[in-house]
C-alpha positions as CSV (number, residue, x, y, z in Angstrom):
1,M,82.0,93.6,82.0
2,N,78.3,93.9,81.4
3,L,75.6,93.8,84.0
4,D,74.9,90.1,83.6
5,E,78.6,89.2,83.9
6,A,78.9,91.4,87.0
7,K,75.9,89.6,88.5
8,S,77.3,86.2,87.7
9,K,80.7,87.1,89.1
10,D,79.0,88.4,92.3
11,K,76.9,85.2,92.6
12,V,80.2,83.1,92.4
13,F,81.7,85.3,95.1
14,Q,78.7,85.1,97.4
15,A,78.4,81.3,96.9
16,A,82.1,80.9,97.9
17,M,81.6,83.3,100.9
18,E,78.6,81.2,102.1
19,L,80.6,78.0,101.9
20,V,83.5,79.6,103.9
21,L,81.0,81.0,106.5
22,E,79.5,77.5,106.8
23,G,82.9,76.5,108.2
24,K,84.3,74.7,105.2
25,N,88.1,75.0,104.6
26,D,89.7,75.5,101.2
27,K,90.2,71.7,100.8
28,Q,86.5,71.0,101.4
29,I,85.2,73.6,99.0
30,T,85.2,72.5,95.4
31,T,84.7,74.6,92.2
32,R,81.8,72.3,91.3
33,E,80.1,73.1,94.6
34,I,80.7,76.8,94.2
35,A,79.2,76.8,90.7
36,S,76.2,74.7,91.8
37,K,75.5,77.0,94.7
38,A,75.9,80.1,92.5
39,G,73.8,78.6,89.7
40,V,76.5,79.3,87.1
41,N,78.6,77.3,84.7
42,L,81.7,75.8,86.3
43,A,84.0,77.5,83.7
44,L,82.9,80.9,85.0
45,I,84.9,80.5,88.2
46,N,88.2,80.3,86.3
47,Y,87.0,83.0,83.9
48,Y,86.3,85.5,86.6
49,Y,88.8,84.5,89.3
50,Q,91.5,82.4,87.4
51,S,91.4,79.7,90.1
52,K,89.5,78.5,93.2
53,E,92.5,79.7,95.3
54,N,92.2,83.3,93.9
55,L,88.5,83.3,94.6
56,L,88.9,82.0,98.1
57,S,91.7,84.5,98.7
58,Q,89.4,87.4,97.7
59,V,86.6,86.0,99.8
60,V,88.7,85.5,102.9
61,G,90.4,88.9,102.3
62,T,87.0,90.5,102.5
63,L,85.9,88.5,105.5
64,M,89.2,89.2,107.4
65,G,88.9,92.9,106.5
66,D,85.5,92.9,108.1
67,I,86.7,91.0,111.1
68,I,89.8,93.1,111.7
69,E,87.8,96.3,111.3
70,K,85.3,95.0,113.9
71,F,88.2,94.4,116.3
72,N,90.4,97.2,115.1
73,P,92.5,98.4,118.0
74,N,93.8,101.3,115.9
75,N,90.4,102.9,116.6
76,H,91.5,103.3,120.2
77,T,93.0,106.7,120.1
78,G,95.0,108.0,123.1
79,T,96.7,104.6,123.8
80,D,100.4,104.0,123.5
81,A,101.9,101.9,120.7
82,Q,102.6,98.9,122.9
83,T,99.0,98.7,124.1
84,R,97.8,99.0,120.5
85,L,100.2,96.2,119.4
86,R,98.9,93.9,122.1
87,S,95.4,94.8,121.2
88,I,96.0,93.9,117.5
89,L,97.4,90.5,118.4
90,F,94.7,89.8,121.0
91,S,91.9,90.8,118.7
92,T,93.4,88.8,115.8
93,A,93.7,85.8,118.0
94,D,90.2,86.2,119.3
95,A,88.9,86.4,115.7
96,A,90.9,83.4,114.7
97,F,89.4,81.3,117.5
98,R,85.9,82.7,116.8
99,Y,86.1,82.1,113.0
100,P,88.6,79.3,112.6
101,S,87.8,78.2,109.0
102,I,88.1,81.7,107.7
103,C,91.3,82.5,109.6
104,K,93.0,79.2,108.7
105,I,92.6,80.0,105.1
106,A,93.8,83.6,105.6
107,I,96.7,82.7,107.8
108,S,97.8,80.0,105.4
109,Q,97.8,82.5,102.6
110,E,99.6,85.1,104.8
111,L,102.4,82.6,105.5
112,K,102.7,81.8,101.8
113,S,103.1,85.5,101.1
114,G,105.9,85.9,103.7
115,C,103.6,87.6,106.3
116,E,103.8,90.8,104.4
117,S,100.3,92.1,105.3
118,S,100.5,91.3,109.0
119,C,104.0,92.8,109.2
120,K,102.8,96.0,107.5
121,L,100.1,96.2,110.2
122,V,102.5,96.0,113.1
123,I,105.6,97.9,111.8
124,P,104.1,101.4,112.3
125,L,103.6,100.4,116.0
126,L,107.1,99.0,116.3
127,K,108.4,102.2,114.8
128,E,106.7,104.1,117.7
129,I,108.1,101.7,120.3
130,M,111.6,101.5,118.9
131,T,112.3,104.8,117.3
132,Q,116.0,104.3,117.0
133,L,115.8,101.2,114.7
134,D,115.9,101.3,111.0
135,E,113.3,99.8,108.6
136,S,115.4,96.6,108.1
137,D,115.5,95.9,111.8
138,L,111.8,96.6,112.2
139,N,111.0,94.2,109.4
140,I,113.0,91.4,111.2
141,I,111.3,92.2,114.5
142,A,107.9,92.1,112.9
143,L,108.7,88.7,111.4
144,Q,110.0,87.4,114.8
145,L,106.7,88.4,116.3
146,M,104.2,87.4,113.5
147,I,105.5,84.1,112.2
148,P,105.2,82.2,115.6
149,F,101.9,84.0,116.2
150,H,100.5,82.8,112.9
151,H,101.6,79.3,113.5
152,I,100.1,79.2,117.0
153,V,96.8,80.4,115.7
154,L,97.0,78.0,112.7
155,E,97.9,74.9,114.9
156,P,96.8,75.7,118.5
157,E,96.8,72.0,119.6
158,L,100.4,71.5,118.5
159,Y,101.7,74.6,120.1
160,S,99.5,74.2,123.2
161,R,101.6,71.1,124.1
162,Y,104.9,72.7,123.3
163,L,104.2,76.0,125.2
164,D,102.1,74.3,127.9
165,T,99.1,76.7,127.3
166,D,95.5,76.1,126.3
167,F,95.1,78.6,123.5
168,Y,91.4,78.0,123.5
169,D,91.3,79.6,126.9
170,E,91.2,83.4,126.2
171,K,92.9,84.3,129.5
172,L,95.8,81.9,129.0
173,R,96.0,82.8,125.3
174,K,96.4,86.5,126.2
175,Q,99.0,85.7,128.8
176,K,101.1,83.7,126.3
177,I,100.7,86.5,123.6
178,N,101.9,89.0,126.2
179,Q,104.8,86.8,127.0
180,M,105.7,86.6,123.3
181,I,105.5,90.4,122.9
182,N,107.5,91.0,126.0
183,N,110.2,88.6,124.9
184,V,110.6,90.1,121.4
185,L,110.5,93.7,122.6
186,S,112.8,93.2,125.6
187,R,115.4,91.5,123.5
188,Q,115.3,94.3,121.0
189,T,115.5,97.0,123.6
190,K,118.6,95.4,125.2
191,V,120.3,95.3,121.8
192,V,119.5,98.9,121.1
193,E,120.8,100.1,124.5
194,K,124.3,98.6,123.9
């Protein structure tokens, strides 16, 4: 890729990022709008990124990486694994409610990929908490924790009614996340102790 191509590719990426940061979701953003904002030919989006979905996936991946790094609880050394697990879920939920359009795209993609990235994030902590479990059990526990968590963040209004919690209220949200973690971990501890 020559310098002009690299600049054009970056213009497309930056234009898509600006649209996402404006609060638009993946259905509201069109390839035509991205190309116009970037000042490039519409065909270049597919040439560089193969599809709008791939482009948005890369944009959201970059933005989520920045958000997660900003709130990264793994930077908190000296804390136990359970505290760090709670911190990851709290900070992710806080980011999701602070940046809803970005997170809705990211979480939708994460659910489509089987929650692989988020499970990989929590499995090392689960290993520290439940040292006697094997990888297969830890994968299941990670899914039991992450799938409902993602759905709650994706559709807070729906789950607010079901779980009788206002997820937009940070204090109530943290209480419910704590309850989720406690329920998943306590069930697993009881099974292990038998």
